[in-house]
PDB file of N, CA, C and O in Angstrom, chain B, residues numbered from 101:
ATOM      1  N   UNK B 101      84.300-111.088  21.883  1.00  0.00           N
ATOM      2  CA  UNK B 101      85.597-111.569  21.473  1.00  0.00           C
ATOM      3  C   UNK B 101      86.080-112.580  22.505  1.00  0.00           C
ATOM      4  O   UNK B 101      86.084-112.308  23.705  1.00  0.00           O
ATOM      5  N   UNK B 102      86.486-113.748  22.020  1.00  0.00           N
ATOM      6  CA  UNK B 102      86.984-114.787  22.927  1.00  0.00           C
ATOM      7  C   UNK B 102      88.507-114.867  22.821  1.00  0.00           C
ATOM      8  O   UNK B 102      89.062-115.077  21.743  1.00  0.00           O
ATOM      9  N   UNK B 103      89.163-114.695  23.964  1.00  0.00           N
ATOM     10  CA  UNK B 103      90.621-114.753  24.048  1.00  0.00           C
ATOM     11  C   UNK B 103      90.979-115.989  24.855  1.00  0.00           C
ATOM     12  O   UNK B 103      90.572-116.131  26.008  1.00  0.00           O
ATOM     13  N   UNK B 104      91.756-116.894  24.230  1.00  0.00           N
ATOM     14  CA  UNK B 104      92.110-118.161  24.862  1.00  0.00           C
ATOM     15  C   UNK B 104      93.625-118.329  24.827  1.00  0.00           C
ATOM     16  O   UNK B 104      94.265-118.093  23.802  1.00  0.00           O
ATOM     17  N   UNK B 105      94.187-118.737  25.957  1.00  0.00           N
ATOM     18  CA  UNK B 105      95.600-119.098  26.023  1.00  0.00           C
ATOM     19  C   UNK B 105      95.677-120.571  26.394  1.00  0.00           C
ATOM     20  O   UNK B 105      95.194-120.980  27.450  1.00  0.00           O
ATOM     21  N   UNK B 106      96.285-121.361  25.522  1.00  0.00           N
ATOM     22  CA  UNK B 106      96.536-122.770  25.805  1.00  0.00           C
ATOM     23  C   UNK B 106      97.880-122.852  26.505  1.00  0.00           C
ATOM     24  O   UNK B 106      98.884-122.346  26.004  1.00  0.00           O
ATOM     25  N   UNK B 107      97.892-123.493  27.667  1.00  0.00           N
ATOM     26  CA  UNK B 107      99.097-123.515  28.491  1.00  0.00           C
ATOM     27  C   UNK B 107      99.097-124.746  29.380  1.00  0.00           C
ATOM     28  O   UNK B 107      98.264-125.643  29.250  1.00  0.00           O
ATOM     29  N   UNK B 108     100.055-124.754  30.279  1.00  0.00           N
ATOM     30  CA  UNK B 108     100.094-125.761  31.343  1.00  0.00           C
ATOM     31  C   UNK B 108     100.794-125.149  32.539  1.00  0.00           C
ATOM     32  O   UNK B 108     101.628-124.259  32.374  1.00  0.00           O
ATOM     33  N   UNK B 109     100.472-125.607  33.740  1.00  0.00           N
ATOM     34  CA  UNK B 109     101.124-125.084  34.944  1.00  0.00           C
ATOM     35  C   UNK B 109     102.633-125.326  34.900  1.00  0.00           C
ATOM     36  O   UNK B 109     103.098-126.338  34.374  1.00  0.00           O
ATOM     37  N   UNK B 110     103.377-124.392  35.455  1.00  0.00           N
ATOM     38  CA  UNK B 110     104.823-124.537  35.517  1.00  0.00           C
ATOM     39  C   UNK B 110     105.536-124.089  34.254  1.00  0.00           C
ATOM     40  O   UNK B 110     106.754-124.241  34.150  1.00  0.00           O
ATOM     41  N   UNK B 111     104.812-123.546  33.301  1.00  0.00           N
ATOM     42  CA  UNK B 111     105.394-123.081  32.044  1.00  0.00           C
ATOM     43  C   UNK B 111     105.713-121.594  32.181  1.00  0.00           C
ATOM     44  O   UNK B 111     104.808-120.761  32.250  1.00  0.00           O
ATOM     45  N   UNK B 112     106.994-121.269  32.221  1.00  0.00           N
ATOM     46  CA  UNK B 112     107.410-119.879  32.386  1.00  0.00           C
ATOM     47  C   UNK B 112     106.950-118.984  31.247  1.00  0.00           C
ATOM     48  O   UNK B 112     106.531-117.851  31.485  1.00  0.00           O
ATOM     49  N   UNK B 113     107.021-119.476  30.009  1.00  0.00           N
ATOM     50  CA  UNK B 113     106.557-118.678  28.876  1.00  0.00           C
ATOM     51  C   UNK B 113     105.052-118.426  28.961  1.00  0.00           C
ATOM     52  O   UNK B 113     104.576-117.349  28.602  1.00  0.00           O
ATOM     53  N   UNK B 114     104.311-119.423  29.437  1.00  0.00           N
ATOM     54  CA  UNK B 114     102.857-119.273  29.600  1.00  0.00           C
ATOM     55  C   UNK B 114     102.552-118.189  30.623  1.00  0.00           C
ATOM     56  O   UNK B 114     101.708-117.323  30.396  1.00  0.00           O
ATOM     57  N   UNK B 115     103.251-118.249  31.750  1.00  0.00           N
ATOM     58  CA  UNK B 115     103.047-117.247  32.796  1.00  0.00           C
ATOM     59  C   UNK B 115     103.358-115.847  32.277  1.00  0.00           C
ATOM     60  O   UNK B 115     102.628-114.897  32.560  1.00  0.00           O
ATOM     61  N   UNK B 116     104.446-115.722  31.517  1.00  0.00           N
ATOM     62  CA  UNK B 116     104.830-114.417  30.992  1.00  0.00           C
ATOM     63  C   UNK B 116     103.804-113.897  29.992  1.00  0.00           C
ATOM     64  O   UNK B 116     103.485-112.708  29.995  1.00  0.00           O
ATOM     65  N   UNK B 117     103.280-114.782  29.131  1.00  0.00           N
ATOM     66  CA  UNK B 117     102.275-114.342  28.172  1.00  0.00           C
ATOM     67  C   UNK B 117     101.024-113.837  28.893  1.00  0.00           C
ATOM     68  O   UNK B 117     100.436-112.835  28.486  1.00  0.00           O
ATOM     69  N   UNK B 118     100.623-114.518  29.946  1.00  0.00           N
ATOM     70  CA  UNK B 118      99.444-114.090  30.694  1.00  0.00           C
ATOM     71  C   UNK B 118      99.665-112.734  31.365  1.00  0.00           C
ATOM     72  O   UNK B 118      98.763-111.897  31.384  1.00  0.00           O
ATOM     73  N   UNK B 119     100.850-112.518  31.909  1.00  0.00           N
ATOM     74  CA  UNK B 119     101.170-111.227  32.514  1.00  0.00           C
ATOM     75  C   UNK B 119     101.132-110.135  31.448  1.00  0.00           C
ATOM     76  O   UNK B 119     100.543-109.074  31.659  1.00  0.00           O
ATOM     77  N   UNK B 120     101.764-110.398  30.300  1.00  0.00           N
ATOM     78  CA  UNK B 120     101.797-109.411  29.220  1.00  0.00           C
ATOM     79  C   UNK B 120     100.396-109.112  28.691  1.00  0.00           C
ATOM     80  O   UNK B 120     100.076-107.964  28.383  1.00  0.00           O
ATOM     81  N   UNK B 121      99.567-110.144  28.586  1.00  0.00           N
ATOM     82  CA  UNK B 121      98.188-109.935  28.136  1.00  0.00           C
ATOM     83  C   UNK B 121      97.416-109.068  29.119  1.00  0.00           C
ATOM     84  O   UNK B 121      96.697-108.153  28.717  1.00  0.00           O
ATOM     85  N   UNK B 122      97.564-109.357  30.402  1.00  0.00           N
ATOM     86  CA  UNK B 122      96.867-108.557  31.414  1.00  0.00           C
ATOM     87  C   UNK B 122      97.312-107.107  31.370  1.00  0.00           C
ATOM     88  O   UNK B 122      96.493-106.199  31.513  1.00  0.00           O
ATOM     89  N   UNK B 123      98.605-106.884  31.173  1.00  0.00           N
ATOM     90  CA  UNK B 123      99.112-105.511  31.081  1.00  0.00           C
ATOM     91  C   UNK B 123      98.524-104.800  29.865  1.00  0.00           C
ATOM     92  O   UNK B 123      98.182-103.620  29.936  1.00  0.00           O
ATOM     93  N   UNK B 124      98.408-105.513  28.762  1.00  0.00           N
ATOM     94  CA  UNK B 124      97.894-104.912  27.526  1.00  0.00           C
ATOM     95  C   UNK B 124      96.381-104.725  27.567  1.00  0.00           C
ATOM     96  O   UNK B 124      95.869-103.701  27.116  1.00  0.00           O
ATOM     97  N   UNK B 125      95.666-105.708  28.104  1.00  0.00           N
ATOM     98  CA  UNK B 125      94.207-105.685  28.063  1.00  0.00           C
ATOM     99  C   UNK B 125      93.575-105.064  29.298  1.00  0.00           C
ATOM    100  O   UNK B 125      92.446-104.577  29.236  1.00  0.00           O
ATOM    101  N   UNK B 126      94.282-105.073  30.409  1.00  0.00           N
ATOM    102  CA  UNK B 126      93.669-104.647  31.654  1.00  0.00           C
ATOM    103  C   UNK B 126      92.627-105.674  32.057  1.00  0.00           C
ATOM    104  O   UNK B 126      92.781-106.864  31.779  1.00  0.00           O
ATOM    105  N   UNK B 127      91.592-105.229  32.698  1.00  0.00           N
ATOM    106  CA  UNK B 127      90.556-106.168  33.143  1.00  0.00           C
ATOM    107  C   UNK B 127      89.335-106.130  32.229  1.00  0.00           C
ATOM    108  O   UNK B 127      88.290-106.689  32.564  1.00  0.00           O
ATOM    109  N   UNK B 128      89.463-105.473  31.076  1.00  0.00           N
ATOM    110  CA  UNK B 128      88.322-105.311  30.183  1.00  0.00           C
ATOM    111  C   UNK B 128      87.910-106.627  29.533  1.00  0.00           C
ATOM    112  O   UNK B 128      86.735-106.995  29.552  1.00  0.00           O
ATOM    113  N   UNK B 129      88.877-107.331  28.962  1.00  0.00           N
ATOM    114  CA  UNK B 129      88.577-108.569  28.245  1.00  0.00           C
ATOM    115  C   UNK B 129      88.981-109.778  29.079  1.00  0.00           C
ATOM    116  O   UNK B 129      90.133-109.872  29.504  1.00  0.00           O
ATOM    117  N   UNK B 130      88.060-110.701  29.320  1.00  0.00           N
ATOM    118  CA  UNK B 130      88.431-111.900  30.070  1.00  0.00           C
ATOM    119  C   UNK B 130      89.293-112.825  29.212  1.00  0.00           C
ATOM    120  O   UNK B 130      89.081-112.964  28.008  1.00  0.00           O
ATOM    121  N   UNK B 131      90.248-113.439  29.851  1.00  0.00           N
ATOM    122  CA  UNK B 131      91.135-114.386  29.177  1.00  0.00           C
ATOM    123  C   UNK B 131      90.809-115.771  29.709  1.00  0.00           C
ATOM    124  O   UNK B 131      90.840-116.003  30.918  1.00  0.00           O
ATOM    125  N   UNK B 132      90.499-116.686  28.809  1.00  0.00           N
ATOM    126  CA  UNK B 132      90.245-118.071  29.216  1.00  0.00           C
ATOM    127  C   UNK B 132      91.555-118.834  29.080  1.00  0.00           C
ATOM    128  O   UNK B 132      92.152-118.869  28.004  1.00  0.00           O
ATOM    129  N   UNK B 133      91.997-119.440  30.168  1.00  0.00           N
ATOM    130  CA  UNK B 133      93.227-120.221  30.167  1.00  0.00           C
ATOM    131  C   UNK B 133      92.840-121.691  30.146  1.00  0.00           C
ATOM    132  O   UNK B 133      92.082-122.159  30.996  1.00  0.00           O
ATOM    133  N   UNK B 134      93.376-122.419  29.152  1.00  0.00           N
ATOM    134  CA  UNK B 134      93.069-123.837  28.999  1.00  0.00           C
ATOM    135  C   UNK B 134      94.334-124.641  29.275  1.00  0.00           C
ATOM    136  O   UNK B 134      95.351-124.468  28.603  1.00  0.00           O
ATOM    137  N   UNK B 135      94.260-125.516  30.265  1.00  0.00           N
ATOM    138  CA  UNK B 135      95.364-126.399  30.626  1.00  0.00           C
ATOM    139  C   UNK B 135      95.349-127.584  29.663  1.00  0.00           C
ATOM    140  O   UNK B 135      94.431-128.403  29.701  1.00  0.00           O
ATOM    141  N   UNK B 136      96.362-127.678  28.800  1.00  0.00           N
ATOM    142  CA  UNK B 136      96.360-128.737  27.787  1.00  0.00           C
ATOM    143  C   UNK B 136      96.547-130.129  28.389  1.00  0.00           C
ATOM    144  O   UNK B 136      96.252-131.128  27.733  1.00  0.00           O
ATOM    145  N   UNK B 137      97.032-130.203  29.626  1.00  0.00           N
ATOM    146  CA  UNK B 137      97.235-131.517  30.247  1.00  0.00           C
ATOM    147  C   UNK B 137      95.925-132.251  30.486  1.00  0.00           C
ATOM    148  O   UNK B 137      95.913-133.474  30.626  1.00  0.00           O
ATOM    149  N   UNK B 138      94.833-131.519  30.534  1.00  0.00           N
ATOM    150  CA  UNK B 138      93.544-132.120  30.844  1.00  0.00           C
ATOM    151  C   UNK B 138      92.854-132.747  29.637  1.00  0.00           C
ATOM    152  O   UNK B 138      91.768-133.312  29.769  1.00  0.00           O
ATOM    153  N   UNK B 139      93.478-132.652  28.458  1.00  0.00           N
ATOM    154  CA  UNK B 139      92.830-133.138  27.238  1.00  0.00           C
ATOM    155  C   UNK B 139      93.893-133.715  26.314  1.00  0.00           C
ATOM    156  O   UNK B 139      94.802-133.005  25.883  1.00  0.00           O
ATOM    157  N   UNK B 140      93.777-135.001  26.013  1.00  0.00           N
ATOM    158  CA  UNK B 140      94.780-135.673  25.173  1.00  0.00           C
ATOM    159  C   UNK B 140      94.881-135.054  23.782  1.00  0.00           C
ATOM    160  O   UNK B 140      95.975-134.947  23.228  1.00  0.00           O
ATOM    161  N   UNK B 141      93.755-134.649  23.220  1.00  0.00           N
ATOM    162  CA  UNK B 141      93.775-134.032  21.890  1.00  0.00           C
ATOM    163  C   UNK B 141      94.536-132.710  21.913  1.00  0.00           C
ATOM    164  O   UNK B 141      95.284-132.407  20.983  1.00  0.00           O
ATOM    165  N   UNK B 142      94.350-131.928  22.965  1.00  0.00           N
ATOM    166  CA  UNK B 142      95.076-130.658  23.072  1.00  0.00           C
ATOM    167  C   UNK B 142      96.561-130.900  23.306  1.00  0.00           C
ATOM    168  O   UNK B 142      97.397-130.179  22.761  1.00  0.00           O
ATOM    169  N   UNK B 143      96.900-131.903  24.109  1.00  0.00           N
ATOM    170  CA  UNK B 143      98.315-132.234  24.322  1.00  0.00           C
ATOM    171  C   UNK B 143      98.969-132.611  23.003  1.00  0.00           C
ATOM    172  O   UNK B 143     100.087-132.186  22.713  1.00  0.00           O
ATOM    173  N   UNK B 144      98.270-133.411  22.202  1.00  0.00           N
ATOM    174  CA  UNK B 144      98.814-133.818  20.905  1.00  0.00           C
ATOM    175  C   UNK B 144      98.916-132.629  19.952  1.00  0.00           C
ATOM    176  O   UNK B 144      99.878-132.519  19.192  1.00  0.00           O
ATOM    177  N   UNK B 145      97.935-131.753  19.993  1.00  0.00           N
ATOM    178  CA  UNK B 145      97.896-130.610  19.076  1.00  0.00           C
ATOM    179  C   UNK B 145      98.962-129.564  19.411  1.00  0.00           C
ATOM    180  O   UNK B 145      99.646-129.067  18.516  1.00  0.00           O
ATOM    181  N   UNK B 146      99.103-129.231  20.698  1.00  0.00           N
ATOM    182  CA  UNK B 146      99.978-128.134  21.088  1.00  0.00           C
ATOM    183  C   UNK B 146     101.324-128.573  21.651  1.00  0.00           C
ATOM    184  O   UNK B 146     102.327-127.888  21.451  1.00  0.00           O
ATOM    185  N   UNK B 147     101.364-129.699  22.350  1.00  0.00           N
ATOM    186  CA  UNK B 147     102.622-130.225  22.880  1.00  0.00           C
ATOM    187  C   UNK B 147     103.527-129.162  23.460  1.00  0.00           C
ATOM    188  O   UNK B 147     103.168-128.500  24.433  1.00  0.00           O
ATOM    189  N   UNK B 148     104.695-128.995  22.871  1.00  0.00           N
ATOM    190  CA  UNK B 148     105.688-128.036  23.355  1.00  0.00           C
ATOM    191  C   UNK B 148     105.535-126.661  22.721  1.00  0.00           C
ATOM    192  O   UNK B 148     106.363-125.784  22.966  1.00  0.00           O
ATOM    193  N   UNK B 149     104.497-126.446  21.911  1.00  0.00           N
ATOM    194  CA  UNK B 149     104.305-125.155  21.242  1.00  0.00           C
ATOM    195  C   UNK B 149     103.722-124.096  22.170  1.00  0.00           C
ATOM    196  O   UNK B 149     103.622-122.931  21.786  1.00  0.00           O
ATOM    197  N   UNK B 150     103.338-124.480  23.376  1.00  0.00           N
ATOM    198  CA  UNK B 150     102.671-123.546  24.276  1.00  0.00           C
ATOM    199  C   UNK B 150     103.622-122.465  24.758  1.00  0.00           C
ATOM    200  O   UNK B 150     104.835-122.672  24.775  1.00  0.00           O
ATOM    201  N   UNK B 151     103.099-121.336  25.142  1.00  0.00           N
ATOM    202  CA  UNK B 151     101.698-120.945  25.109  1.00  0.00           C
ATOM    203  C   UNK B 151     101.252-120.604  23.693  1.00  0.00           C
ATOM    204  O   UNK B 151     102.034-120.142  22.862  1.00  0.00           O
ATOM    205  N   UNK B 152      99.981-120.845  23.450  1.00  0.00           N
ATOM    206  CA  UNK B 152      99.366-120.488  22.176  1.00  0.00           C
ATOM    207  C   UNK B 152      98.206-119.548  22.485  1.00  0.00           C
ATOM    208  O   UNK B 152      97.343-119.855  23.308  1.00  0.00           O
ATOM    209  N   UNK B 153      98.201-118.405  21.817  1.00  0.00           N
ATOM    210  CA  UNK B 153      97.139-117.420  21.990  1.00  0.00           C
ATOM    211  C   UNK B 153      96.206-117.489  20.797  1.00  0.00           C
ATOM    212  O   UNK B 153      96.634-117.383  19.648  1.00  0.00           O
ATOM    213  N   UNK B 154      94.928-117.668  21.083  1.00  0.00           N
ATOM    214  CA  UNK B 154      93.886-117.640  20.061  1.00  0.00           C
ATOM    215  C   UNK B 154      92.894-116.534  20.370  1.00  0.00           C
ATOM    216  O   UNK B 154      92.540-116.294  21.525  1.00  0.00           O
ATOM    217  N   UNK B 155      92.459-115.876  19.327  1.00  0.00           N
ATOM    218  CA  UNK B 155      91.378-114.906  19.461  1.00  0.00           C
ATOM    219  C   UNK B 155      90.302-115.311  18.472  1.00  0.00           C
ATOM    220  O   UNK B 155      90.541-115.407  17.268  1.00  0.00           O
ATOM    221  N   UNK B 156      89.109-115.546  19.009  1.00  0.00           N
ATOM    222  CA  UNK B 156      87.966-115.992  18.218  1.00  0.00           C
ATOM    223  C   UNK B 156      88.315-117.195  17.346  1.00  0.00           C
ATOM    224  O   UNK B 156      87.920-117.269  16.183  1.00  0.00           O
ATOM    225  N   UNK B 157      89.064-118.142  17.930  1.00  0.00           N
ATOM    226  CA  UNK B 157      89.373-119.391  17.252  1.00  0.00           C
ATOM    227  C   UNK B 157      90.541-119.341  16.284  1.00  0.00           C
ATOM    228  O   UNK B 157      90.885-120.361  15.687  1.00  0.00           O
ATOM    229  N   UNK B 158      91.159-118.183  16.113  1.00  0.00           N
ATOM    230  CA  UNK B 158      92.292-118.046  15.196  1.00  0.00           C
ATOM    231  C   UNK B 158      93.590-117.908  15.990  1.00  0.00           C
ATOM    232  O   UNK B 158      93.692-117.066  16.882  1.00  0.00           O
ATOM    233  N   UNK B 159      94.581-118.740  15.660  1.00  0.00           N
ATOM    234  CA  UNK B 159      95.864-118.658  16.345  1.00  0.00           C
ATOM    235  C   UNK B 159      96.549-117.353  15.994  1.00  0.00           C
ATOM    236  O   UNK B 159      96.752-117.029  14.823  1.00  0.00           O
ATOM    237  N   UNK B 160      96.901-116.613  17.031  1.00  0.00           N
ATOM    238  CA  UNK B 160      97.531-115.314  16.846  1.00  0.00           C
ATOM    239  C   UNK B 160      99.047-115.408  17.014  1.00  0.00           C
ATOM    240  O   UNK B 160      99.799-114.821  16.236  1.00  0.00           O
ATOM    241  N   UNK B 161      99.490-116.145  18.029  1.00  0.00           N
ATOM    242  CA  UNK B 161     100.926-116.307  18.241  1.00  0.00           C
ATOM    243  C   UNK B 161     101.186-117.494  19.150  1.00  0.00           C
ATOM    244  O   UNK B 161     100.295-117.986  19.843  1.00  0.00           O
ATOM    245  N   UNK B 162     102.444-117.941  19.122  1.00  0.00           N
ATOM    246  CA  UNK B 162     102.905-119.056  19.946  1.00  0.00           C
ATOM    247  C   UNK B 162     104.203-118.657  20.622  1.00  0.00           C
ATOM    248  O   UNK B 162     105.003-117.913  20.055  1.00  0.00           O
ATOM    249  N   UNK B 163     104.409-119.148  21.825  1.00  0.00           N
ATOM    250  CA  UNK B 163     105.671-118.920  22.527  1.00  0.00           C
ATOM    251  C   UNK B 163     105.737-117.587  23.235  1.00  0.00           C
ATOM    252  O   UNK B 163     105.836-117.540  24.461  1.00  0.00           O
ATOM    253  N   UNK B 164     105.685-116.518  22.491  1.00  0.00           N
ATOM    254  CA  UNK B 164     105.737-115.172  23.062  1.00  0.00           C
ATOM    255  C   UNK B 164     104.625-114.328  22.465  1.00  0.00           C
ATOM    256  O   UNK B 164     104.195-114.547  21.332  1.00  0.00           O
ATOM    257  N   UNK B 165     104.176-113.377  23.233  1.00  0.00           N
ATOM    258  CA  UNK B 165     103.099-112.505  22.788  1.00  0.00           C
ATOM    259  C   UNK B 165     103.602-111.572  21.691  1.00  0.00           C
ATOM    260  O   UNK B 165     104.618-110.895  21.851  1.00  0.00           O
ATOM    261  N   UNK B 166     102.881-111.547  20.583  1.00  0.00           N
ATOM    262  CA  UNK B 166     103.159-110.636  19.477  1.00  0.00           C
ATOM    263  C   UNK B 166     102.206-109.451  19.638  1.00  0.00           C
ATOM    264  O   UNK B 166     101.045-109.515  19.234  1.00  0.00           O
ATOM    265  N   UNK B 167     102.711-108.374  20.232  1.00  0.00           N
ATOM    266  CA  UNK B 167     101.863-107.226  20.549  1.00  0.00           C
ATOM    267  C   UNK B 167     101.251-106.582  19.317  1.00  0.00           C
ATOM    268  O   UNK B 167     100.099-106.151  19.358  1.00  0.00           O
ATOM    269  N   UNK B 168     101.991-106.509  18.229  1.00  0.00           N
ATOM    270  CA  UNK B 168     101.443-105.874  17.031  1.00  0.00           C
ATOM    271  C   UNK B 168     100.274-106.683  16.474  1.00  0.00           C
ATOM    272  O   UNK B 168      99.271-106.105  16.055  1.00  0.00           O
ATOM    273  N   UNK B 169     100.387-108.000  16.462  1.00  0.00           N
ATOM    274  CA  UNK B 169      99.275-108.833  15.992  1.00  0.00           C
ATOM    275  C   UNK B 169      98.090-108.765  16.954  1.00  0.00           C
ATOM    276  O   UNK B 169      96.936-108.745  16.525  1.00  0.00           O
ATOM    277  N   UNK B 170      98.381-108.729  18.260  1.00  0.00           N
ATOM    278  CA  UNK B 170      97.310-108.621  19.241  1.00  0.00           C
ATOM    279  C   UNK B 170      96.545-107.313  19.058  1.00  0.00           C
ATOM    280  O   UNK B 170      95.315-107.307  19.024  1.00  0.00           O
ATOM    281  N   UNK B 171      97.266-106.226  18.943  1.00  0.00           N
ATOM    282  CA  UNK B 171      96.615-104.925  18.784  1.00  0.00           C
ATOM    283  C   UNK B 171      95.813-104.860  17.494  1.00  0.00           C
ATOM    284  O   UNK B 171      94.721-104.292  17.476  1.00  0.00           O
ATOM    285  N   UNK B 172      96.335-105.433  16.413  1.00  0.00           N
ATOM    286  CA  UNK B 172      95.599-105.454  15.147  1.00  0.00           C
ATOM    287  C   UNK B 172      94.317-106.271  15.272  1.00  0.00           C
ATOM    288  O   UNK B 172      93.268-105.869  14.768  1.00  0.00           O
ATOM    289  N   UNK B 173      94.405-107.421  15.947  1.00  0.00           N
ATOM    290  CA  UNK B 173      93.225-108.268  16.134  1.00  0.00           C
ATOM    291  C   UNK B 173      92.187-107.570  16.995  1.00  0.00           C
ATOM    292  O   UNK B 173      90.991-107.648  16.712  1.00  0.00           O
ATOM    293  N   UNK B 174      92.628-106.891  18.038  1.00  0.00           N
ATOM    294  CA  UNK B 174      91.693-106.169  18.908  1.00  0.00           C
ATOM    295  C   UNK B 174      91.032-105.023  18.170  1.00  0.00           C
ATOM    296  O   UNK B 174      89.837-104.777  18.335  1.00  0.00           O
ATOM    297  N   UNK B 175      91.805-104.321  17.356  1.00  0.00           N
ATOM    298  CA  UNK B 175      91.246-103.215  16.575  1.00  0.00           C
ATOM    299  C   UNK B 175      90.230-103.742  15.551  1.00  0.00           C
ATOM    300  O   UNK B 175      89.185-103.128  15.340  1.00  0.00           O
ATOM    301  N   UNK B 176      90.535-104.860  14.930  1.00  0.00           N
ATOM    302  CA  UNK B 176      89.618-105.465  13.951  1.00  0.00           C
ATOM    303  C   UNK B 176      88.331-105.932  14.634  1.00  0.00           C
ATOM    304  O   UNK B 176      87.250-105.870  14.049  1.00  0.00           O
ATOM    305  N   UNK B 177      88.457-106.395  15.868  1.00  0.00           N
ATOM    306  CA  UNK B 177      87.293-106.864  16.611  1.00  0.00           C
ATOM    307  C   UNK B 177      86.374-105.754  17.064  1.00  0.00           C
ATOM    308  O   UNK B 177      85.196-105.984  17.337  1.00  0.00           O
ATOM    309  N   UNK B 178      86.915-104.541  17.146  1.00  0.00           N
ATOM    310  CA  UNK B 178      86.117-103.392  17.573  1.00  0.00           C
ATOM    311  C   UNK B 178      85.251-102.819  16.458  1.00  0.00           C
ATOM    312  O   UNK B 178      84.381-101.984  16.705  1.00  0.00           O
ATOM    313  N   UNK B 179      85.492-103.265  15.243  1.00  0.00           N
ATOM    314  CA  UNK B 179      84.754-102.709  14.096  1.00  0.00           C
ATOM    315  C   UNK B 179      83.381-103.294  13.970  1.00  0.00           C
ATOM    316  O   UNK B 179      82.637-102.931  13.059  1.00  0.00           O
TER     317      UNK B 179
END
């Protein structure tokens, strides 16, 4: 399962989502953090919508972590 957070440094919502993800996931699942500033296409795609959480290429939530959707996605991935 690939967990990706699109973010940028200095984004308070991004930092909070990463903290919340770590609390929920522990150290079991690695989280890949992608800085959108490093890619013009990502900047155009996500802009001010960050943070964006994707699991296996599917957008799960934007702005704030949706724990119910995260837990459902993790449970579906365990099957």
